[in-house]
C-alpha positions in Angstrom: 38.4 1.7 -8.6 35.6 3.6 -10.3 32.2 1.8 -10.3 30.7 1.3 -13.7 27.3 2.9 -14.5 26.6 0.4 -17.3 23.1 -0.9 -17.0 22.2 1.7 -14.3 18.7 3.1 -14.9 17.8 6.6 -14.0 14.9 8.9 -15.1 15.7 11.4 -17.8 15.9 14.3 -15.4 18.6 12.6 -13.5 20.6 11.7 -16.6 20.3 15.4 -17.6 22.7 16.3 -14.8 25.5 14.2 -16.3 24.5 15.4 -19.8 24.9 19.0 -18.7 28.2 18.4 -17.2 29.6 16.8 -20.4 27.9 19.4 -22.7 29.4 22.3 -20.8 32.9 20.8 -20.6 32.6 20.1 -24.4 31.4 23.6 -25.4 33.1 25.7 -22.7 30.3 28.2 -22.7 26.9 28.6 -21.1 24.5 31.0 -22.9 21.8 32.9 -21.0 18.1 32.9 -22.0 15.6 35.7 -22.6 12.2 35.6 -21.0 10.9 33.4 -23.8 13.6 30.8 -23.1 15.5 31.7 -26.3 19.3 31.7 -26.4 20.9 35.2 -26.0 24.0 35.0 -28.1 25.3 38.3 -26.6 25.2 37.2 -23.0 27.1 34.1 -21.8 29.4 32.6 -19.2 32.7 31.0 -20.0 33.0 27.6 -18.2 36.3 27.2 -16.5 35.8 24.1 -14.4 33.1 21.9 -12.9 33.3 20.7 -9.3 31.6 17.6 -8.2 31.8 15.2 -5.3 31.6 11.5 -6.3 32.2 10.2 -2.8 32.4 11.3 0.8 36.2 11.6 0.8 36.9 13.1 -2.6 35.9 16.2 -4.5 36.9 16.2 -8.2 37.6 19.1 -10.5 37.1 19.0 -14.3 39.2 21.8 -15.6 39.0 23.1 -19.2 42.5 23.6 -20.6 41.5 25.8 -23.5 44.9 26.2 -25.3 45.3 22.4 -25.5 41.6 21.7 -26.0 41.5 19.1 -23.2 39.7 18.6 -19.9 41.9 17.8 -16.9 40.4 15.6 -14.2 42.0 15.9 -10.8 41.2 15.8 -7.1 40.6 19.2 -5.5 43.6 20.5 -3.6 45.9 18.0 -5.3 48.3 18.2 -8.2 47.6 14.6 -9.2 46.1 14.3 -12.6 43.6 11.4 -12.9 42.8 11.8 -16.6 43.2 14.2 -19.5 40.6 13.9 -22.2 40.0 15.9 -25.4 37.2 18.5 -25.2 35.7 17.0 -28.3 35.1 13.7 -26.5 32.8 15.4 -24.0 30.8 16.9 -26.8 30.5 13.6 -28.6 29.5 11.6 -25.6 27.0 14.2 -24.5 25.3 14.0 -27.9 25.4 10.2 -27.7 23.7 10.3 -24.3 21.1 12.7 -25.4 20.3 10.8 -28.6 20.3 7.5 -26.7 17.7 8.4 -24.1 15.5 11.2 -25.4 13.0 9.0 -27.2 13.3 5.8 -25.1 10.0 4.9 -23.4 9.9 4.3 -19.7 10.3 6.2 -16.5 13.9 4.9 -15.9 16.3 4.2 -18.7 20.0 3.2 -19.1 22.6 5.2 -20.9 24.3 3.8 -24.1 27.2 1.5 -23.2 29.9 3.7 -24.8 28.8 6.7 -22.6 29.0 4.4 -19.6 32.6 3.4 -20.6 33.5 7.1 -21.0 32.0 7.9 -17.6 34.4 5.4 -16.0 37.4 6.9 -17.7 36.5 10.4 -16.3 35.8 9.0 -12.8 32.0 9.4 -12.9 30.2 6.6 -11.0 27.2 8.7 -9.9 25.6 10.5 -12.9 23.5 12.4 -10.4 26.3 13.4 -8.0 25.6 14.4 -4.4 26.1 18.0 -3.6 29.6 19.2 -2.8 29.6 19.4 0.9 31.7 22.5 1.4 29.8 24.3 -1.3 26.4 23.1 0.0 27.2 24.8 3.3 28.0 28.0 1.4 25.2 27.9 -1.3 22.5 25.7 0.1 20.9 22.5 -1.0 19.1 23.1 -4.3 22.1 23.1 -6.6 22.6 20.2 -9.0 25.9 21.4 -10.4 28.7 23.8 -9.3 30.6 25.6 -12.1 33.4 28.1 -12.0 32.6 30.6 -14.7 33.9 33.8 -16.2 31.3 36.4 -17.1 31.6 37.1 -20.9 30.8 40.8 -20.4 32.5 41.7 -17.1 35.3 39.0 -17.0 34.5 38.4 -13.3 35.3 34.9 -12.2 33.1 33.2 -9.7 31.7 29.8 -8.6 28.0 29.4 -9.2 25.5 26.7 -8.2 22.8 25.9 -10.7 19.6 23.9 -10.5 19.0 21.8 -13.6 15.7 21.1 -15.3 15.2 19.1 -18.4 12.6 19.5 -21.2 13.4 16.1 -22.8 11.9 14.1 -20.0 8.6 14.7 -18.2 8.0 18.3 -17.5 9.7 19.0 -14.1 7.9 20.2 -11.0 8.7 23.6 -9.5 6.9 23.0 -6.2 6.2 19.4 -5.1 3.0 18.3 -3.4 3.3 16.2 -0.3 1.2 15.2 2.7 2.5 18.4 4.4 1.3 20.7 1.6 -2.5 20.5 2.3 -4.8 23.4 2.6 -7.7 23.0 5.0 -11.1 24.5 4.1 -13.9 24.7 6.7 -17.2 23.4 5.3 -20.7 24.9 5.9 -23.8 22.9 5.3 -22.2 19.5 5.8 -23.2 16.6 8.2 -21.9 13.1 9.0 -24.1 11.5 6.4 -22.8 13.9 3.7 -19.3 13.4 4.9 -19.5 9.6 4.6 -21.3 9.8 1.2 -18.7 12.3 -0.2 -15.7 10.2 1.1 -17.1 7.1 -0.6 -17.2 8.6 -4.1 -15.1 6.8 -6.6 -14.9 6.7 -10.4 -13.1 4.2 -12.6 -11.0 3.0 -9.7 -9.9 6.5 -8.7 -11.2 9.2 -6.5 -13.4 10.8 -9.2 -12.8 14.4 -8.3 -15.2 15.8 -10.9 -18.0 13.8 -9.2 -16.8 15.1 -5.8 -17.1 18.7 -7.0 -20.6 18.0 -8.3 -21.6 16.5 -4.9 -20.5 19.7 -3.1 -22.5 21.9 -5.5 -25.6 19.7 -5.5 -25.7 19.6 -1.7 -25.0 23.3 -1.2 -21.8 22.7 0.8 -19.7 25.9 0.9 -16.1 26.2 1.9 -13.8 28.8 3.3 -10.0 28.5 3.8 -9.1 27.9 7.5 -5.4 27.1 7.6 -2.6 25.0 6.2 -2.6 21.6 7.8 1.1 21.7 8.5 2.2 24.6 10.8 5.7 24.5 9.3 4.3 25.1 5.8 2.3 28.0 7.2 5.4 29.6 8.7 7.3 29.1 5.4 4.5 30.8 3.5 4.5 33.6 6.1 8.2 34.2 5.3 7.3 34.7 1.7 4.7 37.3 2.7 2.2 37.6 5.5 -0.8 36.9 3.3 0.8 34.1 1.2 -1.2 31.3 2.7 -4.5 33.0 1.8 -3.3 33.9 -1.7 -2.2 30.3 -2.4 -5.4 28.9 -0.8 -7.4 31.0 -3.3 -5.4 29.6 -6.2 -5.8 26.0 -4.9 -9.6 26.3 -4.6 -9.7 28.0 -8.0 -7.8 25.1 -9.5 -9.7 22.3 -7.9 -13.2 23.7 -7.3 -14.1 26.9 -9.1 -12.2 27.2 -12.4 -13.6 25.7 -15.6 -10.1 25.3 -17.1 -6.9 27.2 -17.9 -4.9 26.1 -14.9 -1.8 28.0 -15.9 -0.4 30.2 -13.1 -0.7 33.4 -15.1 -4.3 32.8 -16.0 -5.2 31.9 -12.4 -3.7 35.1 -11.2 -5.7 37.0 -13.8 -8.9 35.6 -12.2 -7.6 36.4 -8.7 -6.9 40.0 -9.8 -10.4 40.3 -11.0 -11.8 38.8 -7.8 -9.3 40.7 -5.5 -10.1 38.4 -2.5 -8.0 40.4 -0.1 -9.4 43.7 -1.2 -6.0 45.2 -1.8 -5.2 48.4 -3.7 -3.2 47.8 -6.9 -4.4 44.3 -7.2 -2.5 43.4 -10.4 0.9 44.4 -9.0 0.2 42.9 -5.6 -1.0 39.4 -6.7 1.5 39.1 -9.5 4.4 39.9 -7.2 3.1 37.6 -4.5 2.9 34.6 -6.8 6.3 35.3 -8.4 7.7 35.5 -4.8 6.1 32.1 -4.1 7.4 30.5 -7.3 10.9 31.9 -6.7 10.9 30.6 -3.1 9.8 27.2 -4.3 12.5 27.1 -6.9 15.3 28.2 -4.6 14.6 26.0 -1.6 11.3 26.5 0.2 9.2 23.3 0.7 6.1 22.5 2.6 7.5 20.0 5.1 10.9 21.4 6.1 11.5 24.6 8.2 12.8 27.3 5.8 15.1 30.2 6.8 14.0 32.4 3.9 17.3 32.2 2.1 17.5 31.4 -1.6 19.5 28.2 -2.0 20.6 28.6 -5.6 23.2 31.3 -6.0 23.8 30.9 -9.7 20.5 30.2 -11.3 18.7 27.7 -13.4 20.0 25.6 -16.3 17.5 24.1 -18.7 18.1 21.3 -21.2 16.0 22.1 -24.2 14.2 19.4 -26.1 16.8 19.6 -28.9 19.7 19.1 -26.5 20.7 22.8 -26.2 21.7 24.0 -22.8 20.9 27.6 -21.7 20.5 29.3 -18.3 19.1 32.1 -16.3 21.6 33.4 -13.7 21.4 35.8 -10.8 21.8 38.9 -12.9 18.7 37.9 -14.9 16.5 37.7 -11.8 13.5 39.5 -13.1 13.5 37.7 -16.5 13.7 34.4 -14.6 10.8 35.4 -12.3 8.7 36.3 -15.3 9.6 33.0 -17.0 8.4 31.0 -13.9 5.2 33.0 -13.9 4.4 32.5 -17.6 5.5 28.9 -17.8 4.0 27.0 -14.9 0.6 25.6 -14.0 -1.2 24.3 -11.0 -1.3 20.5 -11.3 -3.9 18.0 -10.0 -2.1 15.3 -7.9 -3.2 11.9 -6.7 -5.8 12.2 -3.9 -4.6 9.0 -2.2 -0.8 9.5 -2.6 -1.0 13.1 -1.3 -3.7 12.5 1.3 -6.4 15.0 0.3 -10.0 15.2 -1.0 -11.8 13.4 1.9 -13.7 15.4 4.5 -12.4 15.2 8.0 -14.1 16.2 11.3 -12.2 18.2 13.9 -13.8 19.4 17.1 -17.3 19.0 15.6 -16.5 21.0 12.4 -16.0 19.6 8.9 -12.9 20.3 6.9 -11.8 19.4 3.3 -8.1 19.2 2.6 -7.0 20.2 -0.9 -3.6 19.8 -2.4 -1.7 20.3 -5.7 1.8 20.8 -7.1 3.2 23.4 -9.5 4.7 22.0 -12.7 6.4 23.6 -15.7 4.3 23.8 -18.9 5.1 21.8 -22.0 5.4 24.8 -24.3 7.3 28.0 -23.5 5.6 31.3 -24.0 
């Protein structure tokens, strides 16, 4: 018995996974994107089947039967056919889902009832399906959908795992902040009185970070990066490159303390190139590559709180749902274009001081430290 998803509320990013599944089965083709996130009509992947795991005991395959214009739903490793549905239905219900949720207000929204009825017919009870266990072991844990594709240029058939991001909900994060992603800065010119005064600053019921910055400047308190608060995060950054913690700490301080504005990653790196805090030769190449490495690591599996093995956990690439409902991708052969896209289209984001445990001075072994924290989020507009 398939559980109905009628009335189930999910955020738009979670609905996007079900939308992408239906859209790809309906169209049978996944186009790649150029570095400006525009569809490249000459480069595409033919979608042959989608593999998803609805429950612990069963992996389902959604196979496109192109000659008969239908999608066959069957358990993996079985000849039993659960459903056979016209390709057109997948297209129609994908459009209905997109139109039904794109402009609805609220963080969590339900899908239209006819879409929910169709989901039951095609054996979908979890719009955001758990990763296919066997493929997760092979490809890692950052994939939202597994697709068997045929390259339109080489005709090579392979199974690819893709991460899905949506532009019709809130702009997705690339690297999430957490209590483990703090950077600690050693303070000079601070005492207990200043620490208590600084930590008591509030504004309009919030932390009032602009007032905190003013306090630091007015009292001549200087700061220098000491270390990441979480040793695991430090080790993960070290795997990206030896100097990565110092490079990211410069960006964090620039975003929260020094910069007057323009918090986009690319603009931040331009300031870092000019400052050249590590005194490296070839500053432009060095810092650009370092930050692109960090962004790619964050996209493909590296987090602050979990030990990372340095492996990229997305073997296929990145699918984006555009704000008009179109679905395009970067895949592994477009690696440099994708790295450039991440670099040009993300920004350093201010995050809640209370939720992510930062912005208040702490005293360790007689010295004063200020933890700073942020996330990396995709921009609203592509460039």
